[in-house]
C-alpha positions in Angstrom: -13.4 0.7 -1.2 -15.1 -1.6 1.1 -13.0 -2.3 3.6 -15.0 -4.9 5.6 -15.2 -7.4 2.6 -10.8 -6.6 2.1 -10.5 -7.5 5.9 -12.7 -10.5 5.9 -11.0 -11.6 3.0 -7.5 -11.1 4.3 -7.9 -12.4 8.1 -9.1 -15.4 6.7 -6.4 -16.2 4.0 -3.8 -15.1 6.9 -5.1 -17.4 9.1 -5.2 -20.3 6.5 -1.2 -19.5 5.9 -0.5 -19.8 9.5 -2.5 -23.1 9.8 -4.7 -21.4 12.4 -8.6 -22.9 11.8 -10.8 -20.4 11.0 -14.3 -20.7 13.0 -17.3 -19.2 11.2 -17.2 -16.7 14.6 -13.3 -15.9 14.1 -13.4 -13.2 11.8 -16.3 -11.1 13.5 -14.2 -11.2 16.7 -11.1 -9.9 15.3 -13.3 -6.9 13.7 -14.3 -5.9 17.0 -10.7 -6.4 18.4 -9.4 -4.8 15.9 -11.8 -1.5 15.7 -11.3 -1.3 19.4 -7.6 -0.7 18.7 -8.2 1.6 16.1 -10.9 3.9 18.4 -7.7 3.6 21.3 -5.4 4.9 19.3 -7.4 7.7 17.6 -7.7 9.0 20.8 -3.3 9.2 21.6 -4.0 6.1 24.0 -1.5 3.4 22.4 0.9 3.8 19.3 0.4 2.7 15.8 3.1 -0.2 16.4 0.9 -1.3 19.8 -2.0 -1.3 17.2 -0.8 -3.3 14.8 1.1 -6.5 16.8 -1.6 -5.8 19.8 -4.7 -6.8 18.1 -3.3 -9.9 17.1 -1.7 -10.8 20.3 -5.1 -10.3 21.8 -7.1 -12.5 19.5 -4.7 -15.5 19.9 -5.3 -15.0 23.8 -8.9 -15.0 23.1 -8.8 -18.2 20.9 -5.9 -20.0 23.0 -3.5 -20.3 20.1 0.3 -19.7 20.5 1.4 -17.9 17.2 3.8 -15.1 16.3 1.7 -11.9 16.0 4.6 -10.2 14.5 4.9 -12.7 11.9 1.1 -12.9 10.8 0.9 -9.1 11.0 3.4 -9.4 8.3 1.0 -11.7 6.1 -2.4 -9.8 6.9 -0.9 -6.7 5.7 0.5 -8.0 2.6 -2.8 -9.9 2.0 -4.8 -6.6 2.8 -2.9 -4.5 0.2 -3.9 -6.9 -2.6 -8.0 -6.8 -2.0 -10.0 -5.0 -4.6 -13.5 -4.7 -3.7 -15.6 -1.5 -4.5 -18.4 -0.3 -2.6 -21.3 0.2 -5.2 -21.0 3.4 -7.6 -18.0 4.2 -5.8 -15.5 3.9 -9.3 -18.2 6.1 -11.8 -18.4 8.5 -8.8 -15.0 9.2 -7.9 -14.0 9.6 -11.5 -16.9 11.9 -12.2 -15.9 14.1 -9.0 -12.3 14.1 -9.9 -13.1 16.2 -12.9 -14.7 18.8 -11.0 -13.1 19.0 -7.3 -9.6 18.3 -5.6 -9.7 15.1 -4.2 -7.5 13.8 -1.7 -7.3 10.9 1.0 -6.9 11.4 4.2 -6.5 7.8 6.3 -5.4 6.6 9.4 -4.5 3.1 7.7 -0.9 1.5 7.3 1.0 3.4 4.4 2.3 0.5 2.6 -1.0 -1.1 2.6 -3.3 2.2 1.4 -0.7 2.9 -1.6 -0.8 -0.9 -2.6 -4.8 -0.8 -2.4 -5.0 2.6 -4.2 -2.9 1.4 -6.7 -4.3 -1.7 -7.5 -7.7 -0.6 -7.7 -6.5 2.6 -9.8 -7.9 5.1 -7.6 -4.7 6.6 -6.7 -5.1 8.6 -10.3 -8.1 10.5 -9.0 -6.4 11.7 -6.3 -3.9 14.9 -5.8 -3.0 13.9 -2.5 -2.4 10.4 -0.2 -2.3 11.7 3.1 -1.6 8.6 5.3 -1.3 9.5 9.6 1.9 7.1 9.4 3.7 9.4 7.4 2.5 12.8 9.2 3.5 12.3 12.7 -0.3 13.0 13.9 -3.5 10.8 13.2 -7.2 11.4 12.8 -9.3 13.0 14.5 -6.3 15.2 15.7 -6.1 18.7 14.5 -2.8 18.7 13.7 -3.2 16.2 11.0 -6.0 17.9 9.0 -3.4 21.0 9.6 -0.7 19.2 8.2 -2.8 18.1 5.1 -4.4 21.4 4.5 -1.1 23.2 4.6 -0.4 20.8 1.5 -3.1 21.6 -0.5 -2.6 24.3 -2.3 -5.3 27.3 -2.1 -7.1 25.1 0.5 -10.0 27.2 1.9 -11.8 25.4 4.8 -15.2 27.1 4.0 -15.1 25.6 0.6 -13.9 22.1 1.8 -16.0 18.9 2.5 -14.7 16.1 4.8 -16.4 12.3 3.3 -16.3 9.3 5.6 -17.2 6.3 7.6 -16.2 7.0 11.1 -17.5 9.0 13.2 -14.8 9.2 15.7 -12.1 9.6 13.0 -13.2 11.0 10.1 -16.6 13.3 11.5 -15.3 14.4 14.6 -11.7 15.3 12.8 -13.6 17.4 10.3 -15.1 19.2 13.0 -12.2 19.9 15.0 -10.6 21.1 12.2 -13.8 23.8 11.4 -14.3 21.5 7.9 -18.1 20.4 6.9 -18.5 16.9 7.0 -20.4 14.3 5.4 -20.8 11.0 7.3 -21.4 8.1 4.9 -23.5 5.5 7.2 -25.1 2.6 5.1 -25.7 0.3 7.8 -28.1 3.4 9.9 -26.2 3.9 12.7 -27.0 6.0 15.5 -24.8 9.2 16.4 -24.2 10.4 19.1 -25.6 13.5 20.6 -22.3 15.1 20.6 -21.4 14.3 17.1 -21.3 17.6 14.3 -22.7 16.5 11.0 -23.3 18.7 8.2 -24.7 16.2 6.1 -25.8 12.2 6.3 -25.9 9.6 3.2 -26.5 5.8 3.0 -25.3 5.7 -0.6 -22.8 6.9 -1.9 -24.7 8.3 -5.3 -26.1 10.7 -2.8 -22.8 12.9 -2.9 -23.9 14.1 -6.2 -27.0 16.1 -4.5 -24.3 18.0 -2.0 -21.7 18.2 -4.7 -23.7 18.8 -8.0 
C-alpha cells in the first residue's frame, strides 16, 4: 500500500475536521516529525503511546496551534484506516505470490488501523498471518518481535524466508538481527549506510518476480 499517499490524505482531512488551516508545508512537516517519532520507537527510546500523541503535540507546537493531540490522533487513525492507495503492481504481485508462497504481514503500525486498511484493500485474504507489533509486546527491529512471529508460522525455516520492506531501520535491520535474508524496496533511490546488511535491493515491486520465481 502507498502509505505516504494515505498519510497525506488522512492528515489533510484531520486538519480540516479540527479546523486547523493546512498550509502547503504542513503535511511535509508532519511527515518529518512522524518519521522521527517512529525511529525513536524502533530504538526503544519511547513507547507507542508517546509516538501517537507526541507527534501531534510537537506538530501543534511547531505551528503555534492550541489543539487536543489525543482527539486529533483518534480522528487521524480512523481516517488512515480508510485509505485505499496501492503501489503500482502490488495487487497482481501479491495475488500471484500468495498462490506459491506463505505470506505474512509484519508491521509496527497501530493494530486497528492496519487491520482496517488490509480488510478495506482486500489484502487480508492473501496473508496467512498479520503480525502487528502492538499485539506482540515487541517491535521491529527487535529480535524478540521476529522470534514471536516465526514461532507462530508452521514449519518456519529461516533459510527459506525473506523479509521484504522499505525501512532500513526496522525491516532490513530487523531481518538481519533475526538471521533472515532481506529485500529492500527502495523506489526513491536512497543511499544505505555502510552498516546496512541487505541481501537484495529493488526499486520496483515487479522485480520481486526475479527473486521469488
